[in-house]
C-alpha positions as CSV (number, residue, x, y, z in Angstrom):
1,M,98.5,62.8,80.7
2,K,97.4,66.6,79.7
3,T,93.9,65.7,81.5
4,I,95.9,64.1,84.8
5,L,98.6,67.5,84.6
6,S,94.7,70.0,84.2
7,A,94.0,68.1,87.3
8,A,96.1,68.7,88.6
9,V,97.9,72.3,88.2
10,G,93.6,73.7,89.0
11,L,94.2,70.9,92.4
12,L,97.1,72.8,93.3
13,V,95.6,76.9,92.6
14,S,92.4,75.5,94.5
15,V,94.3,74.7,97.3
16,C,97.1,78.0,97.4
17,L,93.6,79.3,97.4
18,I,91.3,78.3,100.3
19,Q,95.2,78.2,102.2
20,A,95.6,82.2,101.6
21,A,91.4,82.6,102.4
22,S,91.8,80.2,105.2
23,H,94.5,82.8,107.2
24,P,93.7,86.5,106.1
25,P,96.5,89.1,107.9
26,S,97.2,89.5,110.7
27,K,95.0,92.0,112.8
28,G,97.4,95.6,111.5
29,V,99.1,94.0,109.2
30,E,97.8,95.1,105.7
31,A,98.1,92.7,103.3
32,A,100.2,93.1,100.3
33,H,98.7,92.6,96.2
34,P,101.8,92.0,94.4
35,L,101.1,94.9,91.7
36,A,99.9,97.5,94.1
37,N,103.8,99.6,94.0
38,R,102.8,98.9,89.7
39,A,99.2,100.6,90.3
40,K,101.2,103.8,92.7
41,R,103.4,104.9,90.2
42,A,100.8,104.1,87.0
43,A,98.8,106.4,89.3
44,A,101.7,108.7,90.2
45,L,102.8,109.2,85.8
46,A,99.3,108.9,85.3
47,G,98.9,112.6,87.1
48,L,101.4,113.9,85.9
49,E,101.0,112.9,81.8
50,K,97.9,114.4,83.1
51,K,98.9,118.0,84.4
52,L,101.6,118.6,81.6
53,K,99.2,118.6,78.8
54,E,96.9,120.5,80.5
55,S,99.4,122.8,81.2
56,G,99.9,122.6,77.5
57,V,103.8,123.8,78.0
58,F,105.1,120.8,75.8
59,A,101.6,121.2,73.0
60,S,104.6,123.1,70.2
61,L,107.2,120.0,69.8
62,P,108.2,120.2,66.8
63,R,107.8,118.0,64.0
64,G,109.1,114.1,64.8
65,V,109.4,115.4,68.3
66,S,107.7,113.4,71.2
67,I,108.6,112.8,75.6
68,Y,108.1,110.5,77.3
69,F,109.1,110.1,81.3
70,D,112.0,107.7,83.1
71,A,110.5,107.5,85.9
72,D,112.0,105.7,89.2
73,E,111.0,102.1,90.2
74,E,110.2,102.3,93.7
75,P,109.4,106.2,96.1
76,E,112.6,107.1,97.4
77,D,110.8,108.8,101.1
78,G,107.3,108.9,99.1
79,W,108.3,109.9,96.5
80,Y,109.0,108.7,92.6
81,M,111.5,111.0,90.7
82,V,110.1,111.9,86.7
83,T,112.6,113.3,84.3
84,V,111.2,113.7,81.4
85,R,112.9,113.7,77.6
86,Q,113.3,114.3,74.2
87,I,112.9,111.8,72.0
88,N,113.7,112.1,68.4
89,G,112.1,110.7,65.8
90,P,111.8,110.6,62.4
91,G,111.8,114.0,60.7
92,S,113.5,115.5,63.0
93,G,116.4,116.9,62.4
94,G,118.0,115.3,65.7
95,D,120.1,112.3,66.7
96,P,117.8,109.2,67.2
97,N,120.6,108.0,69.6
98,V,120.9,111.4,72.6
99,S,117.3,111.6,74.7
100,P,117.9,115.3,76.6
101,A,116.2,116.1,79.6
102,L,113.1,118.7,79.6
103,A,112.3,118.5,82.7
104,H,112.7,116.6,86.0
105,F,109.6,116.2,88.8
106,Y,108.0,114.7,92.3
107,V,105.4,113.4,92.8
108,R,103.8,111.8,95.5
109,E,102.8,108.2,96.4
110,S,100.6,109.2,98.4
111,D,98.9,112.2,97.0
112,G,99.9,113.0,93.9
113,V,101.1,116.2,94.3
114,I,104.1,117.2,91.5
115,E,107.0,119.5,92.5
116,W,108.9,120.7,90.0
117,Y,113.0,120.3,90.2
118,D,114.1,123.2,89.5
119,V,118.5,122.3,87.8
120,V,119.5,126.3,88.1
121,E,118.6,126.6,91.8
122,D,119.5,123.5,92.9
123,E,115.5,123.3,94.7
124,R,111.8,121.4,94.8
125,R,109.6,124.3,93.6
126,P,105.8,123.9,92.9
127,F,104.2,123.1,88.9
128,A,102.5,125.9,89.2
129,D,106.2,127.5,88.9
130,F,106.9,125.7,86.0
131,V,104.2,126.0,84.2
132,K,104.2,130.1,84.8
133,D,108.4,129.4,84.2
134,R,107.4,127.9,80.2
135,N,104.9,131.2,79.5
136,A,107.2,133.5,81.7
137,P,107.6,136.3,78.3
């Protein structure tokens, strides 16, 4: 019985693959890969993480404190909104049930451009302004 079921599943998968291959997308229509959106989001977050590490802005967090990205699943008007949040781990002295926002960024899906959202001025500014603002005496 198991062998028959395995053969049937294998045949069904083969038929689906052949069917899909014999019907390519129409001219001018892109075939959407099921993981395409996840890959773009992951690339956007990886670019932001790299820039933050290079800047060293969050390098001196207190003991037991780390950060994570709270990011949109889908871009809005081509931009992912990402909030950098604090995690209060063991030994940090902070409340583990609270994750305050440390910074807000917008990452453009098409090319990875990063903009900092300045909550005080209520405007988007270049990433370099974020770093400069954090390193000011």
